[in-house]
N, C-alpha and C positions, 0 to 999 in steps of 0.2 A: 339796048337796055332802056326801057321806058320808065320815066319817073311818074309817080302818082300824086295827084293833089288830094286835099282833104275829102272832097265830095266823091272822088273816084275810090278812095279807100273805104269810105262808109258804104258805098254801093257795090263793093267787090264780093260781098257774101262771106267774109271771114268773121263770122258772128262771135267766135270765141275771143277775138282780139280787139284791143282798144288802142287808138292813137293818142300818145301823150307827148311830152315835150321832146323826148329823144327816142323816137321810134315806136314800133308796134310792141305791145305788151300783152301777155296772157298769163293767167294763173290756172294751173291744172291741179285738182284736188286728188292726190294719190292715196290718201288715207293712212298709208304706212310707209316706212322708209324703203322696204324691199320693192314695193310697187314703184316708188320714185326712181330707184336705181334702174329698174327695168325700163321705165319710160325714158329716162335720160339716155340710156344706152341706145335705144331705138332712134331717138332724136339725133344723137351723135352720128349714127350710121347714115341717116337721111341727109344730114348736113354735109358729111363727107362726099356722098354721092352727088349732091348738088354743087359742091365746091363753094358753099356759102354758109358761114358759121355764125350762129346766134350766140348771145350771152345766155347762159343757163344757170339758174340758182336752184340747188336742191335743198329743200327744207323738210322738216317733219311738221305737217303731213301734206306738203304741196310742192310743186315745181313751178318756178316762174321762168318765162322765156321772153327775151327781148330781141327784136329783129330790126336792123337798119343797115343800109348800104353805106358804110362809112367812107368809101372812096368818093362818093358824091354827096354825102351828108343829106340823104333823102331816102324816101321809100320807093323802091323800084319793083319791077316784076319779079326779081329774085326773091324779095321779101314776101310778096303776096303768094308766090308759088310755094315757098317753104312753109309759110303759115298754114296754107291748106294742107300740106303734107303732114305737118305736126298735128293738126287737128284730127286728121284721119288716123294717125297713130293712136291718139287718145281714144277715139271711138272704138278702134280695134281692141284696145286694152280696157275698155269700159271705164275710162277715166273721164270725169266731167270737168268742164271749165267753169270758172266763176268770173265772168266778165266784169262784174262790179268791183272786184278786189284790187286790181293793179293801181298803184299810185307812184308818183315820181316827185321828188322834192328837189327844187332848185333854190339857190340863194341869189338874191338880186341886190346889187349895190348901185345906188345913184351916183353918177359921176359925169362931169362935163368932158373928161378926157381919159378914156380907157388906156391910151398909150402910156400915160404917166403912172397911173396906179396899178395897171395890169400886171407888170412884171413882179411887183411886190407880192400880190396875191397869188400869182402862179407859183412863185418860189415858196411861199409860205404853205400853200395847200398841197402842192405836189412835189416840191423839192427841185423843180426845174422851170425856167422861164419859158421854154418852148411849148409848154402845155397851154399857153394862151393862144387862142385861135380867133382873131377878130374881137368880138365882144364877149367871148366865152372863155372861161378857164375849165378845161376838161381833163379829168383824171381817168385815163383809159382803163386803169385797174379797178375803178369803181370804189376806191376807198372813201372818197368824199363826194358830196353832190356837186353838180355843175354850178359854177358861179358865173352869172352873166351881169354885164354892166349896162344898166338902164340909163339912157341919156337924160341929162338934166342941165339946165342953164347954170352958169357959174353964179354963186351966191355966197354971202358971208354969214347969213343968218343960220344959226344952228337948227338942224332939222334931222328927223330920222332918215338915215341914208341906207340902212339895211332893211330888207324885209324878205320873207320867204314866199315862194310861189309853190303851191301845192297842186300838181296836175292830177286830175282824177278823170275817170271815164266820163264822156259827155252826158251819158244817161244816169250818172250817179251824183252829179254836182248839186242838184237841188236838195237831195237828202243830206249830203255832207254839210251844206250851208245851214240847213235847218237844224242839224245836230249841234253845230257850233253856236248858233243863236240861242238854242234851248239851254246850252251850257253856260250862258252868261255873256256871249259876244253880241255884236251888233253889225249890221250891214252899213258900211260907210259910203259905198258907191257901187251901184249896180248898173250904171249907165253903159258899160261896155259888156254886160252879160249877153250871151253865154261865153264870150271869149274869156273874160275874167271878172270876178266880183271881189271888191275889197271889203274885208272884214276887220274888226278890231276887238281885242279882248277888253276886259273891264278897266285895264290900265291905259288903254289907247294904243297898244302895240298892234301893228297892222300885218296882215297876210292876205295874199290873193289866192282864191280858188280858181284854177285855170282849166280850160278845156280846149279841144282842137277846133271848136266851131267858130265861124265868123272870123277866120284869120286869113 
């Protein structure tokens, strides 16, 4: 089972899919609920045949699919193969993907010691401390976003410790940043773009627009 890095994923030809923080994501525009149910059923059959199961969200009027090999916390050939199969199902059913649509929200908390604060946040967000995995608190049921602990040096001076990371498709980041600036925000730091760009609202509250590039 081979693991894929960012460049290999981008060159794999799965044009319907985008790599975000937690796996491959795709949105398929089904236009109505009946088409969505038919599509999800076919995806489920393909997943069973492959013995590899994606996260599938059925909405009106689209279906979102997420792929990741959780046993190794990486994208593997199982994910790439199933992504191709799912895109093939979409073509057969004349369903189009919208690659610019998927987004993923993560919460980030600055801390010098995740081992100290992590159990509290794991228990609060998910009801159990074993949902902390290293620097992440992950709710496998998807009820709350991933919380990750960003390392910072110890300090006593009050500062903003929480911010949000909004993961968007790498080819949609510029448009999203421009929209936020047009709506009254400002770019605080783009020195690490396209990996992440720090924005602030008119009150100074910060958020990062993140992509899979340059990581």
